[in-house]
C-alpha positions in Angstrom: 6.8 16.0 -9.8 6.8 14.3 -13.2 3.4 15.6 -13.9 4.3 19.1 -12.7 7.4 19.2 -15.0 5.5 18.2 -18.1 2.0 19.6 -18.0 2.8 22.6 -15.8 0.3 21.8 -13.0 0.8 24.0 -10.0 1.2 22.9 -6.4 -2.5 23.2 -5.6 -3.5 21.1 -8.6 -1.0 18.4 -7.8 -2.3 18.5 -4.2 -5.9 18.0 -5.5 -4.8 14.9 -7.5 -3.0 13.5 -4.5 -5.9 14.2 -2.1 -8.5 12.7 -4.4 -6.4 9.6 -4.9 -5.8 9.3 -1.1 -9.5 9.5 -0.1 -10.6 7.2 -3.0 -7.9 4.7 -2.0 -9.1 4.9 1.7 -12.7 4.4 0.7 -11.7 1.6 -1.7 -9.7 -0.1 1.1 -12.8 0.0 3.4 -15.4 -1.0 0.8 -13.2 -3.5 -1.0 -12.1 -4.8 2.4 -15.6 -5.9 3.2 -16.0 -7.4 -0.3 -12.7 -9.2 0.0 -13.8 -10.9 3.2 -16.4 -12.7 1.0 -14.1 -13.3 -2.0 -11.3 -15.5 -3.3 -8.2 -13.3 -3.0 -6.6 -15.0 -6.1 -9.3 -13.6 -8.3 -9.9 -10.4 -6.3 -6.4 -9.1 -6.3 -5.7 -10.1 -9.9 -8.8 -8.0 -11.0 -7.5 -5.1 -8.9 -4.1 -5.2 -10.6 -5.7 -5.3 -14.1 -8.0 -2.4 -13.3 -5.1 -0.3 -12.0 -3.1 -1.1 -15.2 -5.9 0.1 -17.3 -6.1 3.4 -15.3 -2.4 3.9 -15.7 -2.6 3.4 -19.5 -5.5 5.8 -19.8 -3.8 8.4 -17.6 -0.7 8.4 -19.9 -2.9 8.7 -23.0 -4.5 12.0 -22.1 -3.2 15.4 -21.0 -6.4 17.0 -19.6 -6.3 17.9 -15.9 -10.0 17.0 -15.2 -9.5 13.6 -16.8 -6.3 13.1 -14.9 -8.1 13.9 -11.7 -10.9 11.4 -12.4 -8.5 8.6 -13.6 -6.2 8.9 -10.7 -9.1 8.9 -8.3 -10.4 5.8 -9.9 -6.9 4.3 -9.8 -6.8 5.0 -6.0 -10.2 3.3 -5.5 -9.2 0.0 -7.4 -5.8 -0.1 -5.7 -7.9 -0.5 -2.5 -8.4 -4.1 -3.7 -4.8 -5.0 -2.6 -4.2 -4.7 1.1 -7.3 -6.3 2.5 -7.1 -9.7 0.6 -3.4 -9.8 1.4 -4.3 -9.3 5.1 -7.0 -11.9 4.8 -4.6 -14.4 3.2 -1.9 -13.9 5.8 -4.6 -14.1 8.6 -5.6 -17.6 7.3 -2.2 -19.0 6.5 -0.3 -17.7 9.5 -1.1 -17.8 13.2 -1.3 -14.8 15.6 2.1 -15.5 17.1 3.7 -15.2 13.6 1.8 -12.2 12.3 4.3 -9.4 13.2 7.2 -11.2 11.5 5.2 -12.4 8.4 3.5 -9.0 7.9 7.0 -7.4 8.1 8.3 -9.6 5.3 5.2 -8.9 3.2 5.3 -5.2 3.9 8.7 -4.6 2.4 7.1 -5.1 -1.0 5.8 -1.5 -0.5 9.4 -0.3 0.1 11.0 -2.2 -2.8 8.3 -1.4 -5.3 7.9 2.2 -4.1 11.7 2.9 -4.1 12.2 1.4 -7.5 9.2 3.2 -8.9 10.7 6.5 -8.0 13.9 5.8 -9.9 12.1 4.1 -12.7 9.6 7.0 -13.2 12.4 9.6 -13.2 14.6 7.7 -15.6 12.0 6.7 -18.2 10.2 10.0 -18.1 13.5 11.8 -18.8 14.2 9.5 -21.8 10.9 8.6 -23.3 8.5 11.3 -21.9 6.2 11.4 -18.9 3.7 9.0 -20.4 6.1 6.1 -20.1 6.2 6.6 -16.3 2.6 5.2 -16.4 2.8 2.7 -19.2 5.7 0.7 -17.8 4.1 0.3 -14.3 0.9 -0.8 -16.1 2.8 -3.6 -17.8 4.3 -4.7 -14.5 0.8 -4.7 -12.9 -0.4 -7.0 -15.7 2.4 -9.4 -15.1 1.6 -9.4 -11.3 -2.0 -10.2 -12.0 -1.0 -13.3 -14.0 1.4 -14.5 -11.3 -1.4 -14.2 -8.7 -3.9 -16.2 -10.9 -1.3 -19.0 -11.2 0.1 -19.3 -7.7 -2.2 -17.8 -5.0 -4.7 -20.0 -3.1 -7.6 -19.0 -0.8 -7.5 -20.7 2.6 -5.7 -23.8 3.9 -9.1 -25.5 4.1 -9.8 -24.7 0.4 -6.9 -27.0 -0.6 -7.6 -29.8 1.9 -5.4 -28.6 4.8 -6.4 -28.0 8.4 -6.8 -24.5 9.8 -3.5 -22.9 10.7 -4.5 -22.7 14.4 -5.0 -26.4 14.4 -1.8 -27.1 12.7 0.2 -24.7 14.9 -1.9 -25.4 18.1 -2.2 -21.6 18.4 -5.9 -21.0 19.1 -7.1 -17.6 20.3 -10.2 -17.2 22.4 -11.8 -15.5 19.4 -11.0 -18.5 17.2 -12.5 -20.9 19.8 -15.7 -18.8 19.9 -16.0 -18.9 16.2 -15.2 -22.5 16.1 -13.0 -21.9 13.0 -16.1 -22.3 10.9 -15.9 -21.4 7.2 -18.7 -19.0 7.2 -19.0 -15.3 6.1 -20.1 -12.7 8.6 -23.2 -10.6 8.0 -23.1 -6.8 7.5 -24.0 -6.2 11.1 -21.4 -8.6 12.4 -18.7 -7.0 10.2 -19.4 -3.3 10.8 -21.3 -3.1 14.1 -19.9 -5.9 16.3 -16.3 -5.8 14.9 -15.9 -2.1 14.1 -18.4 0.4 15.5 -18.1 -0.7 19.2 -14.4 -1.7 19.1 -12.8 1.2 21.0 -9.3 -0.1 20.6 -9.7 -0.2 16.8 -10.9 3.4 16.8 -7.8 4.4 18.8 -5.5 2.7 16.4 -7.4 4.4 13.5 -7.0 7.9 14.8 -3.3 7.3 15.5 -3.0 6.0 11.9 -4.4 9.3 10.6 -1.4 11.2 11.9 1.1 8.5 11.1 0.1 8.6 7.5 0.5 12.3 7.3 4.1 11.8 8.4 4.6 8.9 6.0 3.2 10.5 2.9 4.5 14.0 3.4 7.9 13.2 1.9 6.6 10.5 -0.5 4.2 13.0 -2.0 6.2 16.2 -1.7 9.8 15.2 -1.0 11.2 15.5 -4.6 9.4 18.9 -5.1 10.6 20.1 -1.6 14.2 19.1 -2.3 14.1 20.8 -5.8 12.5 24.1 -4.7 14.3 24.5 -1.3 17.5 22.4 -1.5 18.2 22.9 -5.3 18.1 19.1 -6.0 17.8 17.8 -9.6 15.0 15.5 -10.8 17.3 12.4 -10.6 18.3 13.4 -7.0 14.6 13.7 -6.2 13.9 10.2 -7.5 16.9 8.9 -5.5 15.5 10.6 -2.4 12.3 8.4 -2.8 14.5 5.3 -3.1 16.4 6.3 0.1 13.1 6.9 1.9 11.5 3.6 0.8 14.6 1.3 1.1 15.3 2.8 4.6 12.2 1.0 5.8 13.2 -2.5 4.7 15.6 -3.6 7.5 13.6 -1.9 10.2 10.2 -3.4 9.1 11.7 -6.9 9.2 13.4 -6.3 12.6 10.6 -4.5 14.4 7.8 -6.8 13.1 9.7 -9.7 14.7 10.3 -7.6 17.8 6.6 -6.8 18.2 5.9 -10.6 18.3 8.5 -11.0 21.0 6.9 -8.2 23.0 3.6 -10.1 23.1 2.1 -8.2 20.2 2.4 -4.7 21.7 2.2 -3.0 18.3 1.2 0.4 19.7 4.2 0.5 22.1 6.7 -0.3 19.3 5.0 2.2 17.0 5.3 5.0 19.6 9.0 4.4 20.1 9.5 4.6 16.3 7.9 8.0 16.0 10.5 9.7 18.3 13.5 9.6 15.9 11.1 10.6 13.0 10.4 13.9 14.9 14.1 14.7 15.2 14.8 13.8 11.5 12.2 16.2 10.3 13.5 18.9 12.7 17.0 18.5 11.3 15.7 18.7 7.7 13.9 21.9 8.5 17.1 23.6 9.8 19.5 22.1 7.3 20.8 24.8 4.9 21.2 24.5 1.1 24.3 22.7 -0.1 24.1 19.8 2.3 21.8 17.5 0.5 23.5 14.4 2.0 22.1 15.5 5.4 18.6 15.7 3.9 19.0 12.2 2.3 20.3 10.9 5.7 17.2 12.3 7.4 15.0 10.7 4.8 16.7 7.3 5.4 16.0 7.7 9.1 12.4 8.7 8.4 12.0 5.7 6.2 13.7 3.4 8.7 11.3 4.3 11.5 8.0 5.3 9.7 7.3 2.0 7.9 7.2 -0.2 11.1 4.3 1.8 12.5 2.5 1.8 9.1 2.8 -1.9 9.1 2.1 -2.5 12.8 -1.1 -0.5 12.9 -2.5 -2.6 10.2 -1.5 -5.7 12.1 -3.1 -4.2 15.2 -6.4 -4.0 13.3 -6.2 -7.8 12.7 -5.2 -8.4 16.3 -8.3 -6.6 17.7 -11.0 -8.2 15.6 -12.3 -11.5 14.2 -10.2 -13.4 11.6 -13.2 -13.3 9.4 -13.4 -9.5 9.5 -9.7 -8.7 8.9 -10.5 -7.1 5.5 -13.0 -4.6 6.8 -10.9 -4.0 10.0 -7.8 -3.2 8.0 -9.9 -1.1 5.6 -11.3 0.9 8.5 -7.9 1.7 10.0 -6.5 2.3 6.5 -9.3 4.7 5.7 -8.3 7.0 8.5 -4.7 6.8 7.3 -5.7 7.9 3.8 -7.9 10.6 5.1 -4.7 11.8 6.7 -2.9 11.6 3.4 -5.8 13.5 1.7 -5.6 16.3 4.3 -1.8 16.6 4.0 -1.9 16.5 0.2 -4.5 19.2 -0.2 -3.3 21.2 2.8 0.4 21.2 1.9 -0.4 21.8 -1.7 -2.5 24.8 -0.9 0.2 26.2 1.5 2.9 25.8 -1.1 0.8 27.4 -3.8 -0.1 30.3 -1.6 3.5 31.1 -0.6 4.6 30.6 -4.2 2.1 33.2 -5.3 3.4 35.5 -2.6 7.0 34.9 -3.8 8.2 33.3 -0.6 8.4 29.5 -1.2 10.9 28.9 1.6 8.5 30.2 4.2 5.8 28.0 2.8 7.9 24.9 3.1 9.0 25.9 6.6 5.3 26.0 7.6 4.8 22.5 6.0 7.7 21.1 8.0 6.2 22.5 11.2 2.9 21.0 10.4 4.6 17.6 9.9 6.3 18.0 13.3 2.9 18.7 14.9 1.3 15.7 13.4 4.2 13.5 14.5 3.7 14.7 18.1 -0.1 14.0 17.8 0.6 10.5 16.7 2.9 9.9 19.7 0.3 11.2 22.1 -2.4 8.8 20.7 0.0 5.9 20.5 0.8 6.4 24.2 -2.7 5.2 25.0 -2.0 1.9 23.1 1.1 1.1 25.1 -0.3 -1.9 26.9 -2.7 -3.2 24.3 -2.0 -6.8 23.2 -3.8 -9.1 20.6 -7.0 -10.7 21.8 -6.4 -14.0 23.3 
């Protein structure tokens, strides 16, 4: 929205940028996930943050669409250096019985950062110009890289501590088979044995495709949708992102803990969360102009229920594979999610642009809402097949 308001990019161009970023992030998450399984997360994540800071600074320094497309694609790729090493670190420092709760606590960083970023970008862009919406986050990323270099450590064994399973007496059958040896897996062990023939992982990955369409539809297009259909201002659009992101904080903590109490049935919990999301989008689609508070309430409901599945499907990837392949497993499931984001970004952007050219924006956004509803139903159908799946024991 900020870019659109300053450089006059149309919906299709914005959709292209979002789509390119999404697929590059997904590929980065998969590729960097396999690299992270062989790397020290302290160095790995710090490098990723420094690289994304550089991309942000360069993005704000130019006004050419082609350069913006390339830089934001590169930014998406290097941001793929974040999730996998986080998952690897949590997998080594916390046992299986704690993962849902710990991942929930960690995952709210997405909501806090994402929510504040929406407000921050809208405010500084309005005061200092759109470039500042990229320079200031770059500075924050640099500070984050320094913090990681100072405080983060690799595995318990790397600092002279026993493996967490030994400390917690919480061995899985998979851990016993591996003997908790500090060795890296080969390419075949990573991608063939742990990914290609893991049918449960494929099921979670396909479900993640549709969950991410639901998640990113309003994050990518919510402010523009509210502005063009519900007559919201830029500040109200930024506030809408805050509402969406912060809505997921209490639920992520609660439902992550709940999934641990339900023997790690991440798919079952995720399915139950998708039901109220469907009705929230349905209400938004029928809500008339002049009742923005209803739209904001629906966004809060969507945020409350969409972030637990986003988090839990990542945890499910860890549950269904070797602890030494958590990076590539998370990257694989995440890749499907960001393919979903790419599809919605390009698809929704093209739909909005087509109907704008035809002079009927409201019909275009109604079609987009219907597409989101269909994807929500598809996610529920796939998650129904994961109802009884538990972590490997």
